[in-house]
N, C-alpha and C positions, 0 to 999 in steps of 0.2 A: 745485607748491609743494614745497620741499625738506623733508626730515625735521626739520632744525634749525629752519626757520621754523615748522612745526607745533608743535614742542616749545616754542619761545619763546612762541607764542600761548597755549598751554595754561597755561604757568607764569604768564604775565601775568594771565590770567583767575583763576587760583587765588589769586594775590596780591591781586587786587581783592576777592575774597570773604573773605580772611583778613587783615584789617587789622593784626593783631598778629603775622602771619607764619605760615609753614608749614615742615614738614620732610617730605620725601618720600624714602623709602628704596625704590628700585625693584628688583625681582627679587633679593630677599635670598637668597643662597646661601652655605652654609658659614658663614664668619665675618662677612660683611657684605653690603651691597647692591652690585649691579654699578654702579648710578648713584645719586647722592644730590643732592638740591636742597634748600636751606634758606634761609629768610629770617627766622628767629627772631632776637631780640636777640643779638648776638655775645657779650655778657657772660654770658647764660644758656647759650648753646652751649658756651662755654669752661668754665663751672662744671659743666655737665652732663657734659662729657667728662672733666674732672679727677676727678669723683666716681665715674666708671664707672656712671652711672645707666642706660645702655642695657640692661645685664644685669638691672636691677631695676625697670624702668619698667612700671607696670601697663598703660599704653596699648599698649606693644609686646607684652606678654603676651597682652592681649586680641586683638591683631592676628594672633597666631599661632594662637589658639584658635578664632577666629571669622572669618567673611567677612561683609562688609556695612559698614554705617555706624552709628555710635553717638555721641551726645554724651558727653563725658567724665563729666558728672555722672550719667549713667545706668549707668555701669560700676561694679559692686560687686566690686572686687578688692582684696586686701590691698595697702597702700602703707606698709610699715613704715619706709621711709626718708623719708616725707613729701615725695615728689617733686612731687606735684601742688600741695601747699601752697607749696613753694619756687618752682615755676613761676609761680604766681599773683603772687608778690612781684616777678616780672620782667615783669608785665603779661599773662601768659598765664592769664587767669582763667577763660575759657570756651572750650571747644573741641569738636572733632569728630574722630574717628578713622575712617579708611576702610581696609579690608583686602580684598585679593582676590588670586586666583591660587593655584596649587597650592603646597603647603608647600615643594616643592623650588625654587620661584621666586616667593615671596610678595612682594607690594608692600604697604607700610604707610605711610599718609600722615596726618599730624596737622596740623590747621589751628586757629588760635586768634584770639580776640577779647578785648579788655579791657573792653568795655562791656556786653555782653549775651549771652544764649545764641543760638546759630544757630537760625534757624527751619527748618521742614520743607522749604520750597522751597530755601533755601540749601544744606541738607544734600544734597538730591536733586541739585542742580547740581554740588556738589563731588564727589559720588559718580560722576557722569557724566564729569567731567573726569579723575578719577583712573583710571577705566576706560580712557579714551582714552590717558592718559599711560602706563598699563601696556602697552597695545598698541604704542604708538609706540616705547617703550624696549625692546621685546623684542629681545634680541641677535640679529643677523643670523646665519643659518645658514651663510653663505659670503660670500666676496668674489670678484670676478672675478680671473682670473689677472693681468690688467693692474694691478689695484689691489694685489694681493699683491706683485707684482714691484717696483712703485714704492715701497711701504712698506718692503719688506725691504731694498732698496738704501739707503734713507735710514737705516733702523735699523742697517745695517752701517757707517754713518759716511760714506757718499758724499755729496758736495754735489750740488745739483740738476744742474749742468752735467755732472758726471762720471756721475751716474746716467742721465741722458738719453743720453749717449754710449754707455754700456754697452748700453742698450736699443735704440739706433739710432733714437731719436726726438728731436724738438725739445724744448727745455727747457719751452716752453709746453705741449706735449702731456703732458710728465711732470707739470707742475703741475696740469693738468686731471685726470689720474688720481689725484693726491694729494687734490685737492679732492673728487672723487667718493667717495673712500674715507673722508674726514673726514665727509662728509654721511651716508654709509651707517652709520658708527659713532657718529653724533651727537657728534663731537669738534670742539672749537674750533681745535685746533692739530694739526699732523702728529705731534708727540710724543705727544699724548693719543691720537690714532688708533692709533699703533703700540702703545701700552700696552694699549688696549682690545682690539686684534686679538690680542695675546698672551694677555690674560685670557680671551678667548672661544675660544682655541686655533685661531685662524684664520691665524696665522703660525707 
């Protein structure tokens, strides 16, 4: 089973458990997460971004201070900007936050419902999924030379036929190398794979 297939399965299960959506910031380093997945209402996400709430969100603050899982309602942190009350007006009334990993690569995931609190069994299952998601999205330590060469040639602006000719391989073999690189980097497109390889300092 490919890394992308495992990832999609985890996100599907997370979505089933969080009917009002989720936001997963994976391996947060420096200014932001290496990967982010979100299914909250787009209107809330737009408003949240416009207001710069990420720097003021008590759930994110909890996620950097603690490891584990907690219902939003059990977290007693200042919320001077009323973020949680505003979130509730967009249907995010009840939620759970899960945080794990070292501070240098912390993953923080929030899941929401509009109808009731998450029960203990649901929180336990969400925590298990987030732990697996954290492991699956761990940046690779390296790419094969074949993967690097293929990505670098495309990054340099070569078309598939030209890149294959330079490497002395068939175009189908080049595409196979690019496909394996995309899978390794959890990327949907070659352009996304190239960007992630650069972000991870693999190119």
